[in-house]
C-alpha positions as CSV (number, residue, x, y, z in Angstrom):
1,X,-179.7,-60.3,62.0
2,X,-176.8,-57.5,60.3
3,X,-175.4,-58.6,57.3
4,X,-171.6,-58.9,57.2
5,X,-169.1,-55.7,56.5
6,X,-168.9,-56.0,52.8
7,X,-164.7,-56.1,51.8
8,X,-163.8,-53.1,50.0
9,X,-163.3,-53.8,46.1
10,X,-160.5,-53.5,44.7
11,X,-159.7,-50.3,42.5
12,X,-160.4,-51.3,38.8
13,X,-157.3,-50.0,36.2
14,X,-159.3,-46.9,34.1
15,X,-159.4,-47.1,30.9
16,X,-157.4,-44.4,29.6
17,X,-154.0,-45.5,31.4
18,X,-154.7,-48.9,32.7
19,X,-153.6,-47.8,36.1
20,X,-155.5,-47.5,39.5
21,X,-156.2,-44.0,40.8
22,X,-153.9,-45.1,43.7
23,X,-151.5,-46.1,41.2
24,X,-151.5,-42.4,39.9
25,X,-151.4,-40.9,42.8
26,X,-148.1,-42.3,44.1
27,X,-147.0,-41.3,40.3
28,X,-147.7,-37.4,40.7
29,X,-146.6,-37.7,44.5
30,X,-142.8,-38.9,42.8
31,X,-142.8,-36.4,39.9
32,X,-143.4,-33.6,42.6
33,X,-140.7,-35.0,44.8
34,X,-138.5,-35.3,41.5
35,X,-139.1,-31.4,41.0
36,X,-138.4,-30.8,44.4
37,X,-134.2,-31.4,43.7
38,X,-132.3,-32.0,40.8
39,X,-130.4,-34.9,41.3
40,X,-131.6,-38.3,41.0
41,X,-129.2,-40.9,40.3
42,X,-125.4,-41.2,40.7
43,X,-123.5,-38.5,39.0
44,X,-119.4,-38.2,38.5
45,X,-119.7,-34.8,40.7
46,X,-120.9,-36.8,43.9
47,X,-117.7,-38.1,45.3
48,X,-116.8,-34.5,45.8
49,X,-119.6,-33.4,47.8
50,X,-119.3,-36.5,49.8
51,X,-115.5,-35.6,50.3
52,X,-117.0,-32.5,51.8
53,X,-119.5,-34.2,53.8
54,X,-116.6,-36.6,55.4
55,X,-114.2,-33.7,56.1
56,X,-117.3,-31.5,58.2
57,X,-116.3,-28.6,55.5
58,X,-119.1,-26.1,54.4
59,X,-118.6,-25.6,51.0
60,X,-116.9,-27.2,47.8
61,X,-115.0,-25.1,45.0
62,X,-114.8,-26.5,41.5
63,X,-112.8,-24.2,38.8
64,X,-110.9,-25.2,35.9
65,X,-107.0,-25.6,36.2
66,X,-107.3,-26.3,39.8
67,X,-107.9,-29.5,42.4
68,X,-111.6,-29.1,44.1
69,X,-111.1,-26.9,47.2
70,X,-113.1,-27.3,50.2
71,X,-113.7,-24.7,53.2
72,X,-113.5,-26.5,56.5
73,X,-113.9,-24.3,59.7
74,X,-113.6,-21.1,57.4
75,X,-110.0,-22.1,55.8
76,X,-109.8,-23.4,51.7
77,X,-108.1,-26.7,51.2
78,X,-107.1,-28.5,48.0
79,X,-108.2,-32.1,47.7
80,X,-105.5,-34.3,46.5
81,X,-105.8,-34.8,43.1
82,X,-105.0,-33.2,39.7
83,X,-106.3,-30.2,38.3
84,X,-109.6,-30.1,36.5
85,X,-109.4,-29.4,33.1
86,X,-112.1,-28.0,30.7
87,X,-113.7,-31.1,29.2
88,X,-113.5,-32.9,32.9
89,X,-115.5,-30.3,34.5
90,X,-118.1,-30.0,31.7
91,X,-118.3,-33.9,32.1
92,X,-118.6,-33.4,36.1
93,X,-120.7,-30.4,36.2
94,X,-123.3,-30.4,33.9
95,X,-124.9,-33.9,34.4
96,X,-126.0,-32.0,37.8
97,X,-128.5,-29.7,35.6
98,X,-132.0,-30.7,33.9
99,X,-132.9,-28.9,30.9
100,X,-134.7,-26.1,32.9
101,X,-131.6,-25.3,34.9
102,X,-129.5,-25.4,31.9
103,X,-131.6,-23.0,29.8
104,X,-131.3,-20.5,32.6
105,X,-127.5,-21.4,32.9
106,X,-127.3,-20.8,29.6
107,X,-129.2,-17.3,29.4
108,X,-127.5,-16.1,32.5
109,X,-124.4,-17.4,32.4
110,X,-125.3,-19.1,35.9
111,X,-127.9,-21.2,37.6
112,X,-128.7,-21.6,41.4
113,X,-130.5,-24.6,42.7
114,X,-130.7,-27.2,45.2
115,X,-129.3,-31.1,45.3
116,X,-129.0,-34.0,47.4
117,X,-126.4,-36.6,47.6
118,X,-126.4,-40.2,49.4
119,X,-123.7,-40.0,52.1
120,X,-123.3,-43.1,54.0
121,X,-127.2,-43.9,53.6
122,X,-127.9,-40.0,54.6
123,X,-129.6,-37.8,52.2
124,X,-127.2,-34.5,52.5
125,X,-128.7,-31.5,50.6
126,X,-126.1,-28.8,49.1
127,X,-127.3,-25.4,47.9
128,X,-125.0,-25.1,44.6
129,X,-124.4,-22.2,42.4
130,X,-123.1,-23.0,39.2
131,X,-121.0,-20.3,37.1
132,X,-119.3,-19.4,34.0
133,X,-115.9,-17.7,34.7
134,X,-113.4,-16.3,31.6
135,X,-115.6,-18.8,29.4
136,X,-115.2,-21.6,31.6
137,X,-117.6,-24.0,33.8
138,X,-117.2,-23.8,37.5
139,X,-118.8,-24.6,40.9
140,X,-120.0,-23.2,44.5
141,X,-121.8,-25.7,46.2
142,X,-123.0,-24.9,50.0
143,X,-123.8,-27.8,52.0
144,X,-126.7,-27.8,54.3
145,X,-126.9,-28.9,57.8
146,X,-128.9,-32.6,57.4
147,X,-130.4,-31.2,60.0
148,X,-131.6,-28.1,61.8
149,X,-129.8,-27.3,65.1
150,X,-131.4,-26.4,68.2
151,X,-132.0,-22.4,68.7
152,X,-130.6,-23.1,72.0
153,X,-127.3,-24.8,71.0
154,X,-126.3,-21.7,68.7
155,X,-124.5,-20.1,71.3
156,X,-126.8,-17.0,70.7
157,X,-127.8,-14.3,72.9
158,X,-130.6,-14.8,75.3
159,X,-132.6,-12.3,73.5
160,X,-132.4,-13.8,70.6
161,X,-135.3,-16.1,72.2
162,X,-138.1,-13.1,72.7
163,X,-137.8,-12.3,68.8
164,X,-139.4,-15.6,68.0
165,X,-142.7,-14.8,70.6
166,X,-143.7,-11.4,68.2
167,X,-147.0,-12.0,66.2
168,X,-146.4,-9.3,63.8
169,X,-143.9,-7.0,62.2
170,X,-140.7,-8.0,60.9
171,X,-137.4,-9.5,61.9
172,X,-134.5,-9.0,59.5
173,X,-131.2,-11.1,59.7
174,X,-128.3,-9.2,58.2
175,X,-124.8,-10.3,57.1
176,X,-122.6,-11.2,54.5
177,X,-122.7,-14.4,52.4
178,X,-121.4,-17.6,54.8
179,X,-122.7,-15.4,57.9
180,X,-125.0,-18.4,59.3
181,X,-128.0,-16.2,58.6
182,X,-130.0,-18.7,57.1
183,X,-129.0,-21.4,60.1
184,X,-130.2,-19.1,62.4
185,X,-133.8,-18.1,61.0
186,X,-133.8,-21.9,60.9
187,X,-133.6,-22.7,64.1
188,X,-136.3,-19.8,65.2
189,X,-138.8,-20.8,63.6
190,X,-138.1,-24.6,64.5
191,X,-138.2,-23.0,68.0
192,X,-141.4,-21.7,66.8
193,X,-142.5,-25.3,66.0
194,X,-142.4,-26.5,68.7
195,X,-144.1,-24.8,71.1
196,X,-146.8,-22.8,68.8
197,X,-149.7,-24.1,66.6
198,X,-148.8,-22.0,63.9
199,X,-148.8,-21.6,59.4
200,X,-145.4,-20.9,58.9
201,X,-144.8,-20.3,54.8
202,X,-141.4,-20.3,53.5
203,X,-140.7,-18.3,50.0
204,X,-136.8,-19.6,49.3
205,X,-134.3,-19.9,46.4
206,X,-133.2,-22.0,46.6
207,X,-135.1,-24.3,49.8
208,X,-132.0,-25.3,52.4
209,X,-133.4,-26.7,55.4
210,X,-136.6,-28.9,55.1
211,X,-138.8,-28.3,58.2
212,X,-140.9,-31.6,59.5
213,X,-144.5,-30.3,60.9
214,X,-144.6,-30.3,65.1
215,X,-147.2,-28.1,66.4
216,X,-146.7,-25.7,63.2
217,X,-148.2,-26.7,59.4
218,X,-145.2,-25.7,57.2
219,X,-145.2,-25.3,53.3
220,X,-141.8,-24.4,51.6
221,X,-142.3,-22.7,47.9
222,X,-139.0,-22.8,45.3
223,X,-138.7,-19.9,43.6
224,X,-138.2,-21.2,39.9
225,X,-140.0,-24.3,40.6
226,X,-143.0,-24.0,42.8
227,X,-143.5,-20.2,41.4
228,X,-142.0,-17.8,39.5
229,X,-140.2,-15.5,41.3
230,X,-140.6,-13.4,44.9
231,X,-142.7,-10.9,43.7
232,X,-145.6,-13.6,42.6
233,X,-144.6,-15.8,45.5
234,X,-145.1,-12.9,48.0
235,X,-148.8,-11.5,46.1
236,X,-150.0,-15.2,46.7
237,X,-148.6,-15.7,50.4
238,X,-150.8,-13.3,51.7
239,X,-153.8,-15.2,50.3
240,X,-152.7,-18.5,51.9
241,X,-153.6,-18.0,55.5
242,X,-149.6,-17.8,56.8
243,X,-149.0,-16.2,60.4
244,X,-145.5,-16.5,59.3
245,X,-143.3,-15.4,56.5
246,X,-139.9,-16.2,55.8
247,X,-138.7,-14.5,52.7
248,X,-135.8,-15.6,52.3
249,X,-133.6,-12.5,50.5
250,X,-134.7,-8.7,50.6
251,X,-133.1,-8.1,47.1
252,X,-135.1,-5.8,45.5
253,X,-137.9,-2.8,45.9
254,X,-140.8,-5.3,44.8
255,X,-139.9,-7.8,47.4
256,X,-139.6,-5.5,50.5
257,X,-142.6,-3.6,50.0
258,X,-144.7,-7.1,49.6
259,X,-142.8,-8.6,52.6
260,X,-143.5,-5.1,54.6
261,X,-146.9,-5.0,53.6
262,X,-147.4,-8.1,54.8
263,X,-145.9,-7.2,58.4
264,X,-148.1,-4.2,57.8
265,X,-151.3,-6.5,57.7
266,X,-150.6,-9.1,61.0
267,X,-148.3,-11.3,59.5
268,X,-144.7,-11.8,61.1
269,X,-142.1,-11.7,58.7
270,X,-138.5,-13.0,58.6
271,X,-136.0,-12.1,56.0
272,X,-132.7,-12.0,55.1
273,X,-130.2,-8.4,53.8
274,X,-126.7,-8.3,53.2
275,X,-125.7,-5.8,55.5
276,X,-122.3,-5.3,57.7
277,X,-124.7,-4.3,60.8
278,X,-128.1,-3.6,62.2
279,X,-127.7,0.5,61.7
280,X,-126.4,0.5,58.4
281,X,-128.9,-2.2,57.2
282,X,-131.2,1.0,57.2
283,X,-129.3,2.8,54.2
284,X,-129.5,-0.9,52.6
285,X,-133.2,-0.9,52.8
286,X,-133.6,2.7,51.2
287,X,-130.5,1.8,48.3
288,X,-133.4,-0.3,46.7
289,X,-135.2,2.8,46.4
290,X,-135.4,6.2,44.9
291,X,-134.5,9.2,47.3
292,X,-138.2,10.6,46.7
293,X,-139.9,7.4,48.5
294,X,-137.4,7.2,51.5
295,X,-139.5,9.7,54.0
296,X,-142.1,6.8,53.4
297,X,-139.8,3.9,53.8
298,X,-138.8,5.0,56.8
299,X,-142.1,5.4,58.3
300,X,-142.7,2.0,57.2
301,X,-139.4,0.8,58.6
302,X,-140.3,2.5,62.0
303,X,-143.5,1.2,62.0
304,X,-143.3,-2.3,61.1
305,X,-139.6,-3.5,62.2
306,X,-139.5,-5.5,65.3
307,X,-135.5,-6.4,65.1
308,X,-132.7,-6.0,63.1
309,X,-129.7,-8.8,64.2
310,X,-126.7,-8.6,62.5
311,X,-124.3,-11.8,62.4
312,X,-120.7,-13.0,61.4
313,X,-119.5,-16.3,62.0
314,X,-116.5,-16.7,63.7
315,X,-113.8,-19.5,64.4
316,X,-113.9,-21.0,67.7
317,X,-111.6,-22.7,70.2
318,X,-113.8,-24.7,71.7
319,X,-112.8,-28.0,70.0
320,X,-116.6,-29.3,70.3
321,X,-118.0,-26.1,68.0
322,X,-116.4,-24.7,64.8
323,X,-117.6,-21.6,64.3
324,X,-119.7,-19.4,66.5
325,X,-122.0,-16.3,65.8
326,X,-121.4,-12.6,67.2
327,X,-124.4,-11.0,67.0
328,X,-125.3,-7.2,66.9
329,X,-129.5,-6.6,68.1
330,X,-131.2,-3.7,67.6
331,X,-134.4,-4.0,68.5
332,X,-137.2,-1.2,67.6
333,X,-138.0,0.9,70.7
334,X,-139.5,4.3,70.6
335,X,-135.4,5.9,70.9
336,X,-134.8,3.6,68.0
337,X,-137.9,4.3,65.9
338,X,-137.1,8.2,66.8
339,X,-133.7,8.2,64.9
340,X,-134.6,6.2,61.7
341,X,-137.6,8.8,62.0
342,X,-135.0,11.8,62.0
343,X,-133.1,10.3,59.5
344,X,-130.1,10.1,62.6
345,X,-128.9,7.3,61.3
346,X,-125.3,7.8,62.3
347,X,-126.5,7.9,66.2
348,X,-128.5,4.1,66.1
349,X,-125.1,3.1,67.2
350,X,-125.1,4.6,70.6
351,X,-128.7,3.7,70.6
352,X,-127.7,0.0,70.5
353,X,-125.1,0.7,73.3
354,X,-127.3,1.9,75.9
355,X,-130.6,-0.5,75.0
356,X,-128.6,-3.3,76.8
357,X,-131.9,-3.9,79.3
358,X,-134.4,-4.0,76.3
359,X,-132.0,-7.1,74.7
360,X,-129.7,-4.6,73.1
361,X,-126.2,-5.5,71.9
362,X,-123.5,-4.3,69.5
363,X,-121.0,-6.5,68.6
364,X,-118.3,-5.2,71.1
365,X,-120.5,-6.9,73.9
366,X,-121.4,-9.6,71.9
367,X,-117.0,-10.1,71.3
368,X,-116.7,-9.6,75.3
369,X,-119.2,-12.4,76.0
370,X,-117.3,-14.7,73.6
371,X,-114.2,-14.6,74.8
372,X,-115.5,-14.4,78.9
373,X,-117.6,-18.0,77.3
374,X,-114.1,-19.1,75.9
375,X,-115.6,-19.4,72.9
376,X,-112.9,-17.6,70.9
377,X,-109.9,-16.3,71.6
378,X,-109.1,-12.2,71.7
379,X,-106.9,-12.0,68.9
380,X,-110.2,-13.5,67.1
381,X,-112.4,-11.0,68.5
382,X,-109.3,-7.8,67.9
383,X,-109.3,-9.0,64.2
384,X,-113.3,-8.4,64.1
385,X,-113.8,-5.7,66.6
386,X,-115.4,-2.8,64.8
387,X,-113.9,-0.9,67.9
388,X,-110.4,-2.2,69.3
389,X,-110.2,0.6,71.9
390,X,-113.6,0.3,73.3
391,X,-113.5,-4.0,73.4
392,X,-110.1,-3.4,75.3
393,X,-111.9,-1.7,77.9
394,X,-114.4,-3.6,78.4
395,X,-112.2,-6.6,78.9
396,X,-111.0,-4.7,81.4
397,X,-114.3,-4.4,83.1
398,X,-114.4,-0.4,82.0
399,X,-117.7,1.0,80.5
400,X,-118.0,3.7,78.4
401,X,-120.3,5.9,78.8
402,X,-122.8,7.1,76.1
403,X,-123.4,10.2,74.8
404,X,-126.7,12.3,74.5
405,X,-128.5,11.4,71.4
406,X,-132.0,12.9,72.0
């Protein structure tokens, strides 16, 4: 006759701490979560961040001598209250920073960090830049969408989906601050998360979108909290068995070289860069390096880059859509690679225009498509069009013949 199963014995407190192993494990987890974001308790500034959320705004600006300002659908609007004085601003903003961030702020005159606020029971994340101007403290806080929008619902060109299916190489999203680069990449990664079983590793400063594992295993590391800087984070990344790496912003020589090395060694690398067009991104990358390295960098780009997508956000005329992206897509076919290797960057725009069948498009085609889909109006399109005459002809159904570029 078998003995009945014995009941598990309750954990005994350890002599050193007086707490069980489980209690100590829970405390360790809570401490790690506390390090992930700055906000831990109600602070005076939170009411303005709540107002931003309820107004559907994207950014909160706070400057001494002005009332708080929110950006809603691209337009700046002041909140109804008196201007904020120097002492009140200090009371509002300094409590947002912990000791580490305050040291960074005092030493560098600014600090970047993530922050959370509860709004009607929902936790909202913000990407905060604390700054100093004319000797006074100020703030710009970007609201991060509380959910990662579906890739299919962002009104992106269909060819963007094909970029999610590469096994290795580099894909860059180019654009100015606030052009939606981070949202597009997050949506692409979440699309991959739904259909593939891969390891995604992100390295961000700070973390914006928090992913939930679906088919993928996703690890997210924040610069300044989980790792000291991008360079060290990228050196670690290639040893952490990732299939896909998000490196955030490519801002210096070391970060780009480590990222391109990761692409060379079989990883799919996503990144962002500040550039206005896809062709001009090549020059922006080269500017990170001394001139005697430009030939080698061009070869590395031609060999490993899969696509560069430049993006701008435009105000939509569809009441259901706040802003919509216009995209220029340059994929790296043999023609594009040849032009880059030969230093003929001025011909890349022509290569994009004749590469439509391969998923490429320029801003002119993108703007025409958005007008045809009744997402933007003609004045908005012509305001940002790089070639207004070409857009005018496309809207009339006239295609401009392309010069030979080979």
